[in-house]
Backbone as XML, in Angstrom:
<?xml version="1.0"?>
<chain id="A" units="angstrom">
  <residue number="1" name="MET">
    <atom name="N" x="22.251" y="-45.328" z="1.460"/>
    <atom name="CA" x="21.380" y="-46.383" z="1.007"/>
    <atom name="C" x="20.782" y="-47.067" z="2.234"/>
  </residue>
  <residue number="2" name="LEU">
    <atom name="N" x="19.516" y="-47.365" z="2.138"/>
    <atom name="CA" x="18.860" y="-48.084" z="3.222"/>
    <atom name="C" x="19.457" y="-49.478" z="3.368"/>
  </residue>
  <residue number="3" name="CYS">
    <atom name="N" x="19.658" y="-49.902" z="4.612"/>
    <atom name="CA" x="20.210" y="-51.244" z="4.867"/>
    <atom name="C" x="19.329" y="-52.315" z="4.233"/>
  </residue>
  <residue number="4" name="LYS">
    <atom name="N" x="18.039" y="-52.130" z="4.364"/>
    <atom name="CA" x="17.095" y="-53.102" z="3.810"/>
    <atom name="C" x="17.256" y="-53.213" z="2.289"/>
  </residue>
  <residue number="5" name="ARG">
    <atom name="N" x="17.453" y="-52.067" z="1.618"/>
    <atom name="CA" x="17.641" y="-52.049" z="0.162"/>
    <atom name="C" x="18.945" y="-52.751" z="-0.213"/>
  </residue>
  <residue number="6" name="ALA">
    <atom name="N" x="20.000" y="-52.513" z="0.565"/>
    <atom name="CA" x="21.294" y="-53.161" z="0.296"/>
    <atom name="C" x="21.151" y="-54.683" z="0.369"/>
  </residue>
  <residue number="7" name="LYS">
    <atom name="N" x="20.401" y="-55.161" z="1.354"/>
    <atom name="CA" x="20.186" y="-56.605" z="1.476"/>
    <atom name="C" x="19.400" y="-57.132" z="0.285"/>
  </residue>
  <residue number="8" name="GLU">
    <atom name="N" x="18.412" y="-56.385" z="-0.181"/>
    <atom name="CA" x="17.636" y="-56.797" z="-1.353"/>
    <atom name="C" x="18.524" y="-56.901" z="-2.589"/>
  </residue>
  <residue number="9" name="ILE">
    <atom name="N" x="19.440" y="-55.959" z="-2.743"/>
    <atom name="CA" x="20.360" y="-55.977" z="-3.888"/>
    <atom name="C" x="21.279" y="-57.192" z="-3.795"/>
  </residue>
  <residue number="10" name="ILE">
    <atom name="N" x="21.746" y="-57.494" z="-2.588"/>
    <atom name="CA" x="22.593" y="-58.682" z="-2.389"/>
    <atom name="C" x="21.839" y="-59.938" z="-2.818"/>
  </residue>
  <residue number="11" name="LYS">
    <atom name="N" x="20.591" y="-60.041" z="-2.400"/>
    <atom name="CA" x="19.778" y="-61.208" z="-2.779"/>
    <atom name="C" x="19.636" y="-61.302" z="-4.288"/>
  </residue>
  <residue number="12" name="LEU">
    <atom name="N" x="19.391" y="-60.175" z="-4.933"/>
    <atom name="CA" x="19.173" y="-60.141" z="-6.372"/>
    <atom name="C" x="20.448" y="-60.495" z="-7.151"/>
  </residue>
  <residue number="13" name="LYS">
    <atom name="N" x="21.594" y="-59.948" z="-6.728"/>
    <atom name="CA" x="22.830" y="-60.110" z="-7.484"/>
    <atom name="C" x="23.637" y="-61.349" z="-7.106"/>
  </residue>
  <residue number="14" name="SER">
    <atom name="N" x="23.284" y="-61.987" z="-5.996"/>
    <atom name="CA" x="24.048" y="-63.139" z="-5.534"/>
    <atom name="C" x="23.906" y="-64.303" z="-6.512"/>
  </residue>
  <residue number="15" name="ALA">
    <atom name="N" x="24.958" y="-65.068" z="-6.624"/>
    <atom name="CA" x="24.948" y="-66.226" z="-7.529"/>
    <atom name="C" x="23.817" y="-67.172" z="-7.148"/>
  </residue>
  <residue number="16" name="SER">
    <atom name="N" x="23.205" y="-67.746" z="-8.152"/>
    <atom name="CA" x="22.099" y="-68.659" z="-7.872"/>
    <atom name="C" x="22.593" y="-69.841" z="-7.048"/>
  </residue>
  <residue number="17" name="GLY">
    <atom name="N" x="21.767" y="-70.241" z="-6.102"/>
    <atom name="CA" x="22.117" y="-71.378" z="-5.260"/>
    <atom name="C" x="22.873" y="-70.992" z="-4.005"/>
  </residue>
  <residue number="18" name="ILE">
    <atom name="N" x="23.350" y="-69.755" z="-3.916"/>
    <atom name="CA" x="24.055" y="-69.303" z="-2.712"/>
    <atom name="C" x="23.012" y="-68.827" z="-1.706"/>
  </residue>
  <residue number="19" name="LYS">
    <atom name="N" x="22.997" y="-69.473" z="-0.550"/>
    <atom name="CA" x="22.067" y="-69.093" z="0.506"/>
    <atom name="C" x="22.709" y="-67.989" z="1.336"/>
  </residue>
  <residue number="20" name="LEU">
    <atom name="N" x="21.960" y="-66.908" z="1.544"/>
    <atom name="CA" x="22.480" y="-65.817" z="2.356"/>
    <atom name="C" x="22.539" y="-66.245" z="3.823"/>
  </residue>
  <residue number="21" name="PRO">
    <atom name="N" x="23.561" y="-65.805" z="4.537"/>
    <atom name="CA" x="23.621" y="-66.102" z="5.971"/>
    <atom name="C" x="22.530" y="-65.333" z="6.719"/>
  </residue>
  <residue number="22" name="ASP">
    <atom name="N" x="22.336" y="-65.659" z="7.985"/>
    <atom name="CA" x="21.331" y="-64.929" z="8.762"/>
    <atom name="C" x="21.762" y="-63.465" z="8.900"/>
  </residue>
  <residue number="23" name="ASP">
    <atom name="N" x="20.838" y="-62.635" z="9.351"/>
    <atom name="CA" x="21.085" y="-61.190" z="9.384"/>
    <atom name="C" x="22.280" y="-60.801" z="10.245"/>
  </residue>
  <residue number="24" name="GLU">
    <atom name="N" x="22.511" y="-61.504" z="11.330"/>
    <atom name="CA" x="23.645" y="-61.171" z="12.203"/>
    <atom name="C" x="24.972" y="-61.381" z="11.471"/>
  </residue>
  <residue number="25" name="ILE">
    <atom name="N" x="25.124" y="-62.498" z="10.788"/>
    <atom name="CA" x="26.353" y="-62.773" z="10.037"/>
    <atom name="C" x="26.452" y="-61.835" z="8.836"/>
  </residue>
  <residue number="26" name="LEU">
    <atom name="N" x="25.352" y="-61.611" z="8.148"/>
    <atom name="CA" x="25.355" y="-60.697" z="7.006"/>
    <atom name="C" x="25.749" y="-59.288" z="7.448"/>
  </residue>
  <residue number="27" name="SER">
    <atom name="N" x="25.276" y="-58.884" z="8.616"/>
    <atom name="CA" x="25.640" y="-57.590" z="9.179"/>
    <atom name="C" x="27.143" y="-57.502" z="9.423"/>
  </residue>
  <residue number="28" name="GLU">
    <atom name="N" x="27.727" y="-58.580" z="9.923"/>
    <atom name="CA" x="29.188" y="-58.624" z="10.130"/>
    <atom name="C" x="29.931" y="-58.527" z="8.799"/>
  </residue>
  <residue number="29" name="LEU">
    <atom name="N" x="29.423" y="-59.212" z="7.776"/>
    <atom name="CA" x="30.041" y="-59.130" z="6.447"/>
    <atom name="C" x="29.985" y="-57.700" z="5.902"/>
  </residue>
  <residue number="30" name="PHE">
    <atom name="N" x="28.873" y="-57.025" z="6.116"/>
    <atom name="CA" x="28.750" y="-55.634" z="5.682"/>
    <atom name="C" x="29.734" y="-54.739" z="6.425"/>
  </residue>
  <residue number="31" name="LEU">
    <atom name="N" x="29.870" y="-54.946" z="7.741"/>
    <atom name="CA" x="30.832" y="-54.164" z="8.514"/>
    <atom name="C" x="32.242" y="-54.406" z="7.991"/>
  </residue>
  <residue number="32" name="GLU">
    <atom name="N" x="32.579" y="-55.665" z="7.762"/>
    <atom name="CA" x="33.899" y="-56.009" z="7.238"/>
    <atom name="C" x="34.133" y="-55.347" z="5.880"/>
  </residue>
  <residue number="33" name="ALA">
    <atom name="N" x="33.114" y="-55.343" z="5.026"/>
    <atom name="CA" x="33.232" y="-54.723" z="3.701"/>
    <atom name="C" x="33.369" y="-53.207" z="3.818"/>
  </residue>
  <residue number="34" name="MET">
    <atom name="N" x="32.640" y="-52.586" z="4.750"/>
    <atom name="CA" x="32.758" y="-51.136" z="4.932"/>
    <atom name="C" x="34.154" y="-50.768" z="5.419"/>
  </residue>
  <residue number="35" name="LEU">
    <atom name="N" x="34.722" y="-51.588" z="6.301"/>
    <atom name="CA" x="36.083" y="-51.331" z="6.770"/>
    <atom name="C" x="37.093" y="-51.544" z="5.647"/>
  </residue>
  <residue number="36" name="TRP">
    <atom name="N" x="36.841" y="-52.543" z="4.801"/>
    <atom name="CA" x="37.729" y="-52.771" z="3.656"/>
    <atom name="C" x="37.700" y="-51.555" z="2.729"/>
  </residue>
  <residue number="37" name="VAL">
    <atom name="N" x="36.509" y="-51.041" z="2.453"/>
    <atom name="CA" x="36.381" y="-49.841" z="1.608"/>
    <atom name="C" x="37.086" y="-48.662" z="2.275"/>
  </residue>
  <residue number="38" name="ALA">
    <atom name="N" x="36.891" y="-48.500" z="3.588"/>
    <atom name="CA" x="37.516" y="-47.385" z="4.307"/>
    <atom name="C" x="39.036" y="-47.514" z="4.376"/>
  </residue>
  <residue number="39" name="SER">
    <atom name="N" x="39.558" y="-48.701" z="4.121"/>
    <atom name="CA" x="41.015" y="-48.861" z="4.070"/>
    <atom name="C" x="41.574" y="-48.436" z="2.711"/>
  </residue>
  <residue number="40" name="LYS">
    <atom name="N" x="40.705" y="-48.334" z="1.714"/>
    <atom name="CA" x="41.130" y="-47.971" z="0.358"/>
    <atom name="C" x="40.915" y="-46.492" z="0.040"/>
  </residue>
  <residue number="41" name="CYS">
    <atom name="N" x="40.050" y="-45.822" z="0.821"/>
    <atom name="CA" x="39.762" y="-44.410" z="0.587"/>
    <atom name="C" x="39.323" y="-43.797" z="1.918"/>
  </residue>
  <residue number="42" name="SER">
    <atom name="N" x="38.910" y="-42.547" z="1.879"/>
    <atom name="CA" x="38.461" y="-41.863" z="3.098"/>
    <atom name="C" x="37.012" y="-41.431" z="2.931"/>
  </residue>
  <residue number="43" name="PRO">
    <atom name="N" x="36.070" y="-42.293" z="3.299"/>
    <atom name="CA" x="34.655" y="-41.954" z="3.139"/>
    <atom name="C" x="34.262" y="-40.737" z="3.980"/>
  </residue>
  <residue number="44" name="ASN">
    <atom name="N" x="33.653" y="-39.754" z="3.347"/>
    <atom name="CA" x="33.239" y="-38.548" z="4.051"/>
    <atom name="C" x="32.316" y="-38.861" z="5.222"/>
  </residue>
  <residue number="45" name="GLU">
    <atom name="N" x="31.465" y="-39.836" z="5.050"/>
    <atom name="CA" x="30.488" y="-40.205" z="6.088"/>
    <atom name="C" x="31.175" y="-40.678" z="7.370"/>
  </residue>
  <residue number="46" name="LEU">
    <atom name="N" x="32.385" y="-41.183" z="7.250"/>
    <atom name="CA" x="33.088" y="-41.728" z="8.409"/>
    <atom name="C" x="34.186" y="-40.809" z="8.948"/>
  </residue>
  <residue number="47" name="LEU">
    <atom name="N" x="34.399" y="-39.670" z="8.296"/>
    <atom name="CA" x="35.428" y="-38.734" z="8.747"/>
    <atom name="C" x="34.964" y="-38.001" z="9.994"/>
  </residue>
  <residue number="48" name="GLU">
    <atom name="N" x="35.852" y="-37.878" z="10.948"/>
    <atom name="CA" x="35.560" y="-37.159" z="12.186"/>
    <atom name="C" x="36.728" y="-36.252" z="12.524"/>
  </residue>
  <residue number="49" name="ARG">
    <atom name="N" x="36.403" y="-35.111" z="13.068"/>
    <atom name="CA" x="37.435" y="-34.159" z="13.479"/>
    <atom name="C" x="37.693" y="-34.263" z="14.976"/>
  </residue>
  <residue number="50" name="TYR">
    <atom name="N" x="36.654" y="-34.490" z="15.724"/>
    <atom name="CA" x="36.782" y="-34.580" z="17.175"/>
    <atom name="C" x="36.340" y="-35.955" z="17.634"/>
  </residue>
  <residue number="51" name="ARG">
    <atom name="N" x="37.073" y="-36.487" z="18.553"/>
    <atom name="CA" x="36.813" y="-37.851" z="19.015"/>
    <atom name="C" x="36.020" y="-37.817" z="20.322"/>
  </residue>
  <residue number="52" name="SER">
    <atom name="N" x="34.850" y="-38.442" z="20.288"/>
    <atom name="CA" x="34.081" y="-38.580" z="21.521"/>
    <atom name="C" x="34.624" y="-39.799" z="22.278"/>
  </residue>
  <residue number="53" name="PRO">
    <atom name="N" x="34.392" y="-39.861" z="23.584"/>
    <atom name="CA" x="34.986" y="-40.945" z="24.387"/>
    <atom name="C" x="34.572" y="-42.357" z="23.966"/>
  </residue>
  <residue number="54" name="ASN">
    <atom name="N" x="33.354" y="-42.529" z="23.451"/>
    <atom name="CA" x="32.901" y="-43.881" z="23.095"/>
    <atom name="C" x="33.079" y="-44.216" z="21.618"/>
  </residue>
  <residue number="55" name="MET">
    <atom name="N" x="33.698" y="-43.335" z="20.852"/>
    <atom name="CA" x="33.897" y="-43.565" z="19.423"/>
    <atom name="C" x="35.120" y="-44.459" z="19.192"/>
  </residue>
  <residue number="56" name="ARG">
    <atom name="N" x="34.968" y="-45.399" z="18.260"/>
    <atom name="CA" x="36.075" y="-46.295" z="17.922"/>
    <atom name="C" x="36.728" y="-45.815" z="16.635"/>
  </residue>
  <residue number="57" name="VAL">
    <atom name="N" x="38.030" y="-45.631" z="16.686"/>
    <atom name="CA" x="38.784" y="-45.129" z="15.540"/>
    <atom name="C" x="39.279" y="-46.293" z="14.698"/>
  </residue>
  <residue number="58" name="PHE">
    <atom name="N" x="39.072" y="-46.184" z="13.387"/>
    <atom name="CA" x="39.577" y="-47.194" z="12.459"/>
    <atom name="C" x="40.950" y="-46.799" z="11.946"/>
  </residue>
  <residue number="59" name="ARG">
    <atom name="N" x="41.087" y="-45.511" z="11.567"/>
    <atom name="CA" x="42.339" y="-45.081" z="10.947"/>
    <atom name="C" x="42.553" y="-43.594" z="11.203"/>
  </residue>
  <residue number="60" name="ASN">
    <atom name="N" x="43.760" y="-43.223" z="11.609"/>
    <atom name="CA" x="44.116" y="-41.820" z="11.775"/>
    <atom name="C" x="44.613" y="-41.272" z="10.449"/>
  </residue>
  <residue number="61" name="LEU">
    <atom name="N" x="44.163" y="-40.057" z="10.114"/>
    <atom name="CA" x="44.602" y="-39.419" z="8.875"/>
    <atom name="C" x="45.565" y="-38.277" z="9.144"/>
  </residue>
  <residue number="62" name="GLY">
    <atom name="N" x="45.786" y="-37.937" z="10.394"/>
    <atom name="CA" x="46.677" y="-36.841" z="10.758"/>
    <atom name="C" x="45.896" y="-35.562" z="10.998"/>
  </residue>
  <residue number="63" name="ASP">
    <atom name="N" x="46.545" y="-34.597" z="11.661"/>
    <atom name="CA" x="45.931" y="-33.302" z="11.973"/>
    <atom name="C" x="44.592" y="-33.464" z="12.680"/>
  </residue>
  <residue number="64" name="ASP">
    <atom name="N" x="44.531" y="-34.396" z="13.615"/>
    <atom name="CA" x="43.314" y="-34.653" z="14.404"/>
    <atom name="C" x="42.101" y="-35.028" z="13.558"/>
  </residue>
  <residue number="65" name="VAL">
    <atom name="N" x="42.325" y="-35.640" z="12.421"/>
    <atom name="CA" x="41.248" y="-36.156" z="11.578"/>
    <atom name="C" x="41.409" y="-37.663" z="11.525"/>
  </residue>
  <residue number="66" name="PHE">
    <atom name="N" x="40.288" y="-38.357" z="11.641"/>
    <atom name="CA" x="40.355" y="-39.806" z="11.619"/>
    <atom name="C" x="39.093" y="-40.389" z="11.003"/>
  </residue>
  <residue number="67" name="ILE">
    <atom name="N" x="39.172" y="-41.672" z="10.672"/>
    <atom name="CA" x="38.022" y="-42.413" z="10.165"/>
    <atom name="C" x="37.520" y="-43.290" z="11.305"/>
  </residue>
  <residue number="68" name="ARG">
    <atom name="N" x="36.249" y="-43.151" z="11.610"/>
    <atom name="CA" x="35.667" y="-43.951" z="12.688"/>
    <atom name="C" x="35.141" y="-45.273" z="12.139"/>
  </residue>
  <residue number="69" name="ILE">
    <atom name="N" x="34.936" y="-46.215" z="13.027"/>
    <atom name="CA" x="34.361" y="-47.505" z="12.651"/>
    <atom name="C" x="32.843" y="-47.324" z="12.546"/>
  </residue>
  <residue number="70" name="PRO">
    <atom name="N" x="32.254" y="-47.719" z="11.423"/>
    <atom name="CA" x="30.793" y="-47.561" z="11.283"/>
    <atom name="C" x="30.035" y="-48.576" z="12.130"/>
  </residue>
  <residue number="71" name="LYS">
    <atom name="N" x="28.755" y="-48.292" z="12.332"/>
    <atom name="CA" x="27.884" y="-49.246" z="13.021"/>
    <atom name="C" x="27.563" y="-50.392" z="12.080"/>
  </residue>
  <residue number="72" name="LYS">
    <atom name="N" x="27.348" y="-51.567" z="12.665"/>
    <atom name="CA" x="26.861" y="-52.690" z="11.861"/>
    <atom name="C" x="25.452" y="-52.365" z="11.400"/>
  </residue>
  <residue number="73" name="PRO">
    <atom name="N" x="25.115" y="-52.708" z="10.162"/>
    <atom name="CA" x="23.762" y="-52.429" z="9.680"/>
    <atom name="C" x="22.712" y="-53.288" z="10.376"/>
  </residue>
  <residue number="74" name="ASN">
    <atom name="N" x="21.553" y="-52.688" z="10.565"/>
    <atom name="CA" x="20.402" y="-53.386" z="11.125"/>
    <atom name="C" x="19.381" y="-53.537" z="10.002"/>
  </residue>
  <residue number="75" name="PHE">
    <atom name="N" x="19.229" y="-54.731" z="9.489"/>
    <atom name="CA" x="18.354" y="-54.965" z="8.342"/>
    <atom name="C" x="16.874" y="-54.967" z="8.710"/>
  </residue>
  <residue number="76" name="ASN">
    <atom name="N" x="16.570" y="-54.955" z="10.001"/>
    <atom name="CA" x="15.178" y="-54.948" z="10.438"/>
    <atom name="C" x="14.616" y="-53.537" z="10.605"/>
  </residue>
  <residue number="77" name="ASP">
    <atom name="N" x="15.482" y="-52.544" z="10.651"/>
    <atom name="CA" x="15.047" y="-51.162" z="10.797"/>
    <atom name="C" x="14.760" y="-50.583" z="9.412"/>
  </residue>
  <residue number="78" name="GLU">
    <atom name="N" x="13.519" y="-50.205" z="9.187"/>
    <atom name="CA" x="13.083" y="-49.713" z="7.870"/>
    <atom name="C" x="13.787" y="-48.424" z="7.449"/>
  </residue>
  <residue number="79" name="ASN">
    <atom name="N" x="14.277" y="-47.638" z="8.425"/>
    <atom name="CA" x="14.822" y="-46.314" z="8.115"/>
    <atom name="C" x="16.331" y="-46.203" z="8.267"/>
  </residue>
  <residue number="80" name="GLU">
    <atom name="N" x="16.995" y="-47.280" z="8.638"/>
    <atom name="CA" x="18.442" y="-47.202" z="8.865"/>
    <atom name="C" x="19.206" y="-47.278" z="7.552"/>
  </residue>
  <residue number="81" name="HIS">
    <atom name="N" x="20.204" y="-46.408" z="7.440"/>
    <atom name="CA" x="21.062" y="-46.345" z="6.258"/>
    <atom name="C" x="22.421" y="-46.970" z="6.573"/>
  </residue>
  <residue number="82" name="LEU">
    <atom name="N" x="23.089" y="-47.478" z="5.534"/>
    <atom name="CA" x="24.476" y="-47.902" z="5.689"/>
    <atom name="C" x="25.290" y="-46.673" z="6.066"/>
  </residue>
  <residue number="83" name="GLU">
    <atom name="N" x="26.202" y="-46.810" z="6.992"/>
    <atom name="CA" x="27.025" y="-45.687" z="7.417"/>
    <atom name="C" x="28.244" y="-45.553" z="6.513"/>
  </residue>
  <residue number="84" name="ILE">
    <atom name="N" x="27.974" y="-45.182" z="5.275"/>
    <atom name="CA" x="29.056" y="-44.928" z="4.314"/>
    <atom name="C" x="28.473" y="-44.047" z="3.229"/>
  </residue>
  <residue number="85" name="ASP">
    <atom name="N" x="29.316" y="-43.335" z="2.526"/>
    <atom name="CA" x="28.845" y="-42.453" z="1.453"/>
    <atom name="C" x="27.978" y="-43.241" z="0.477"/>
  </residue>
  <residue number="86" name="GLU">
    <atom name="N" x="26.948" y="-42.586" z="-0.022"/>
    <atom name="CA" x="26.008" y="-43.241" z="-0.931"/>
    <atom name="C" x="26.729" y="-43.857" z="-2.125"/>
  </residue>
  <residue number="87" name="SER">
    <atom name="N" x="27.661" y="-43.131" z="-2.721"/>
    <atom name="CA" x="28.360" y="-43.647" z="-3.900"/>
    <atom name="C" x="29.246" y="-44.849" z="-3.566"/>
  </residue>
  <residue number="88" name="LEU">
    <atom name="N" x="29.667" y="-44.972" z="-2.316"/>
    <atom name="CA" x="30.495" y="-46.116" z="-1.915"/>
    <atom name="C" x="29.664" y="-47.305" z="-1.455"/>
  </residue>
  <residue number="89" name="SER">
    <atom name="N" x="28.365" y="-47.120" z="-1.286"/>
    <atom name="CA" x="27.528" y="-48.231" z="-0.826"/>
    <atom name="C" x="27.544" y="-49.376" z="-1.847"/>
  </residue>
  <residue number="90" name="TYR">
    <atom name="N" x="27.676" y="-49.044" z="-3.124"/>
    <atom name="CA" x="27.738" y="-50.101" z="-4.140"/>
    <atom name="C" x="29.075" y="-50.834" z="-4.106"/>
  </residue>
  <residue number="91" name="ALA">
    <atom name="N" x="30.131" y="-50.146" z="-3.700"/>
    <atom name="CA" x="31.414" y="-50.828" z="-3.495"/>
    <atom name="C" x="31.287" y="-51.813" z="-2.331"/>
  </residue>
  <residue number="92" name="VAL">
    <atom name="N" x="30.601" y="-51.404" z="-1.279"/>
    <atom name="CA" x="30.371" y="-52.278" z="-0.127"/>
    <atom name="C" x="29.555" y="-53.498" z="-0.546"/>
  </residue>
  <residue number="93" name="ILE">
    <atom name="N" x="28.482" y="-53.264" z="-1.294"/>
    <atom name="CA" x="27.631" y="-54.368" z="-1.748"/>
    <atom name="C" x="28.434" y="-55.358" z="-2.582"/>
  </residue>
  <residue number="94" name="ASN">
    <atom name="N" x="29.242" y="-54.854" z="-3.506"/>
    <atom name="CA" x="30.028" y="-55.754" z="-4.357"/>
    <atom name="C" x="31.107" y="-56.476" z="-3.558"/>
  </residue>
  <residue number="95" name="GLU">
    <atom name="N" x="31.655" y="-55.848" z="-2.532"/>
    <atom name="CA" x="32.631" y="-56.539" z="-1.686"/>
    <atom name="C" x="31.954" y="-57.646" z="-0.871"/>
  </residue>
  <residue number="96" name="VAL">
    <atom name="N" x="30.740" y="-57.397" z="-0.393"/>
    <atom name="CA" x="29.985" y="-58.446" z="0.306"/>
    <atom name="C" x="29.705" y="-59.600" z="-0.657"/>
  </residue>
  <residue number="97" name="LEU">
    <atom name="N" x="29.321" y="-59.273" z="-1.883"/>
    <atom name="CA" x="29.079" y="-60.314" z="-2.884"/>
    <atom name="C" x="30.345" y="-61.124" z="-3.152"/>
  </residue>
  <residue number="98" name="PHE">
    <atom name="N" x="31.484" y="-60.446" z="-3.195"/>
    <atom name="CA" x="32.761" y="-61.145" z="-3.376"/>
    <atom name="C" x="33.002" y="-62.122" z="-2.217"/>
  </residue>
  <residue number="99" name="ARG">
    <atom name="N" x="32.749" y="-61.674" z="-1.005"/>
    <atom name="CA" x="32.982" y="-62.514" z="0.168"/>
    <atom name="C" x="32.016" y="-63.687" z="0.231"/>
  </residue>
  <residue number="100" name="LEU">
    <atom name="N" x="30.803" y="-63.504" z="-0.266"/>
    <atom name="CA" x="29.822" y="-64.589" z="-0.269"/>
    <atom name="C" x="30.062" y="-65.585" z="-1.401"/>
  </residue>
  <residue number="101" name="ASN">
    <atom name="N" x="30.348" y="-65.069" z="-2.595"/>
    <atom name="CA" x="30.403" y="-65.904" z="-3.797"/>
    <atom name="C" x="31.813" y="-66.305" z="-4.215"/>
  </residue>
  <residue number="102" name="LYS">
    <atom name="N" x="32.820" y="-65.639" z="-3.670"/>
    <atom name="CA" x="34.224" y="-65.895" z="-4.034"/>
    <atom name="C" x="34.487" y="-65.667" z="-5.517"/>
  </residue>
  <residue number="103" name="GLU">
    <atom name="N" x="33.740" y="-64.738" z="-6.104"/>
    <atom name="CA" x="33.915" y="-64.366" z="-7.516"/>
    <atom name="C" x="34.727" y="-63.079" z="-7.603"/>
  </residue>
  <residue number="104" name="PRO">
    <atom name="N" x="35.937" y="-63.112" z="-8.163"/>
    <atom name="CA" x="36.783" y="-61.917" z="-8.250"/>
    <atom name="C" x="36.132" y="-60.759" z="-9.004"/>
  </residue>
  <residue number="105" name="PHE">
    <atom name="N" x="35.184" y="-61.070" z="-9.861"/>
    <atom name="CA" x="34.471" y="-60.051" z="-10.625"/>
    <atom name="C" x="33.870" y="-58.990" z="-9.699"/>
  </residue>
  <residue number="106" name="TYR">
    <atom name="N" x="33.302" y="-59.404" z="-8.573"/>
    <atom name="CA" x="32.665" y="-58.465" z="-7.647"/>
    <atom name="C" x="33.698" y="-57.553" z="-6.982"/>
  </residue>
  <residue number="107" name="ARG">
    <atom name="N" x="34.848" y="-58.094" z="-6.639"/>
    <atom name="CA" x="35.881" y="-57.247" z="-6.038"/>
    <atom name="C" x="36.390" y="-56.232" z="-7.057"/>
  </residue>
  <residue number="108" name="GLN">
    <atom name="N" x="36.511" y="-56.643" z="-8.315"/>
    <atom name="CA" x="36.954" y="-55.719" z="-9.351"/>
    <atom name="C" x="35.980" y="-54.546" z="-9.484"/>
  </residue>
  <residue number="109" name="ILE">
    <atom name="N" x="34.694" y="-54.840" z="-9.444"/>
    <atom name="CA" x="33.689" y="-53.771" z="-9.509"/>
    <atom name="C" x="33.837" y="-52.848" z="-8.307"/>
  </residue>
  <residue number="110" name="ALA">
    <atom name="N" x="34.016" y="-53.428" z="-7.113"/>
    <atom name="CA" x="34.188" y="-52.625" z="-5.903"/>
    <atom name="C" x="35.401" y="-51.705" z="-6.030"/>
  </residue>
  <residue number="111" name="LEU">
    <atom name="N" x="36.509" y="-52.245" z="-6.522"/>
    <atom name="CA" x="37.718" y="-51.431" z="-6.693"/>
    <atom name="C" x="37.521" y="-50.316" z="-7.717"/>
  </residue>
  <residue number="112" name="GLU">
    <atom name="N" x="36.770" y="-50.588" z="-8.780"/>
    <atom name="CA" x="36.491" y="-49.552" z="-9.779"/>
    <atom name="C" x="35.636" y="-48.434" z="-9.196"/>
  </residue>
  <residue number="113" name="ILE">
    <atom name="N" x="34.655" y="-48.785" z="-8.383"/>
    <atom name="CA" x="33.805" y="-47.779" z="-7.738"/>
    <atom name="C" x="34.636" y="-46.915" z="-6.791"/>
  </residue>
  <residue number="114" name="ILE">
    <atom name="N" x="35.513" y="-47.552" z="-6.023"/>
    <atom name="CA" x="36.389" y="-46.813" z="-5.116"/>
    <atom name="C" x="37.324" y="-45.908" z="-5.914"/>
  </residue>
  <residue number="115" name="GLY">
    <atom name="N" x="37.857" y="-46.419" z="-7.014"/>
    <atom name="CA" x="38.734" y="-45.608" z="-7.865"/>
    <atom name="C" x="38.026" y="-44.380" z="-8.404"/>
  </residue>
  <residue number="116" name="ASP">
    <atom name="N" x="36.779" y="-44.533" z="-8.821"/>
    <atom name="CA" x="35.998" y="-43.391" z="-9.288"/>
    <atom name="C" x="35.779" y="-42.388" z="-8.162"/>
  </residue>
  <residue number="117" name="TYR">
    <atom name="N" x="35.505" y="-42.882" z="-6.982"/>
    <atom name="CA" x="35.293" y="-42.025" z="-5.818"/>
    <atom name="C" x="36.551" y="-41.202" z="-5.526"/>
  </residue>
  <residue number="118" name="VAL">
    <atom name="N" x="37.691" y="-41.871" z="-5.516"/>
    <atom name="CA" x="38.959" y="-41.190" z="-5.242"/>
    <atom name="C" x="39.294" y="-40.206" z="-6.365"/>
  </residue>
  <residue number="119" name="ALA">
    <atom name="N" x="39.075" y="-40.605" z="-7.610"/>
    <atom name="CA" x="39.379" y="-39.737" z="-8.755"/>
    <atom name="C" x="38.538" y="-38.464" z="-8.740"/>
  </residue>
  <residue number="120" name="ASN">
    <atom name="N" x="37.329" y="-38.569" z="-8.226"/>
    <atom name="CA" x="36.456" y="-37.396" z="-8.144"/>
    <atom name="C" x="36.666" y="-36.644" z="-6.839"/>
  </residue>
  <residue number="121" name="ASP">
    <atom name="N" x="37.739" y="-36.986" z="-6.136"/>
    <atom name="CA" x="38.104" y="-36.328" z="-4.892"/>
    <atom name="C" x="36.967" y="-36.378" z="-3.879"/>
  </residue>
  <residue number="122" name="ALA">
    <atom name="N" x="36.232" y="-37.480" z="-3.893"/>
    <atom name="CA" x="35.150" y="-37.740" z="-2.941"/>
    <atom name="C" x="34.042" y="-36.698" z="-3.026"/>
  </residue>
  <residue number="123" name="LYS">
    <atom name="N" x="33.869" y="-36.099" z="-4.187"/>
    <atom name="CA" x="32.818" y="-35.098" z="-4.363"/>
    <atom name="C" x="31.680" y="-35.682" z="-5.170"/>
  </residue>
  <residue number="124" name="VAL">
    <atom name="N" x="30.498" y="-35.272" z="-4.816"/>
    <atom name="CA" x="29.322" y="-35.670" z="-5.590"/>
    <atom name="C" x="29.197" y="-34.685" z="-6.740"/>
  </residue>
  <residue number="125" name="ILE">
    <atom name="N" x="29.032" y="-35.219" z="-7.938"/>
    <atom name="CA" x="28.949" y="-34.367" z="-9.118"/>
    <atom name="C" x="27.504" y="-34.261" z="-9.548"/>
  </residue>
  <residue number="126" name="ASP">
    <atom name="N" x="26.987" y="-33.029" z="-9.559"/>
    <atom name="CA" x="25.629" y="-32.787" z="-10.032"/>
    <atom name="C" x="25.661" y="-32.623" z="-11.544"/>
  </residue>
  <residue number="127" name="VAL">
    <atom name="N" x="24.788" y="-33.351" z="-12.209"/>
    <atom name="CA" x="24.743" y="-33.287" z="-13.662"/>
    <atom name="C" x="23.801" y="-32.185" z="-14.122"/>
  </residue>
  <residue number="128" name="PHE">
    <atom name="N" x="22.803" y="-31.904" z="-13.316"/>
    <atom name="CA" x="21.784" y="-30.935" z="-13.725"/>
    <atom name="C" x="22.072" y="-29.555" z="-13.211"/>
  </residue>
</chain>
């Protein structure tokens, strides 16, 4: 998902009257939410087999496989995507909404999305 689109969704779904923080703080919230999601499952987008010298590891999975720390999103870049699986981007968005609004409803949605991801063994299912 494009970072810019994720921010638009946050604006749309955020509780009325809640002012969004500036892009730098919002970017930190997104990073925190992506790490929270990566602590609950193993996003394919963040899986690495070989570690480069400048890569930061979030979690080791064993057998030389690990989850790397994603980049903070840049909301000013028209073409930049969130560094997480497309299906998990909505879990990230709902976790950011939870952190902004303090509404448990958003965390529940995030957990359900993660549960679906894990139940499908992190595979994308084609319907057609």
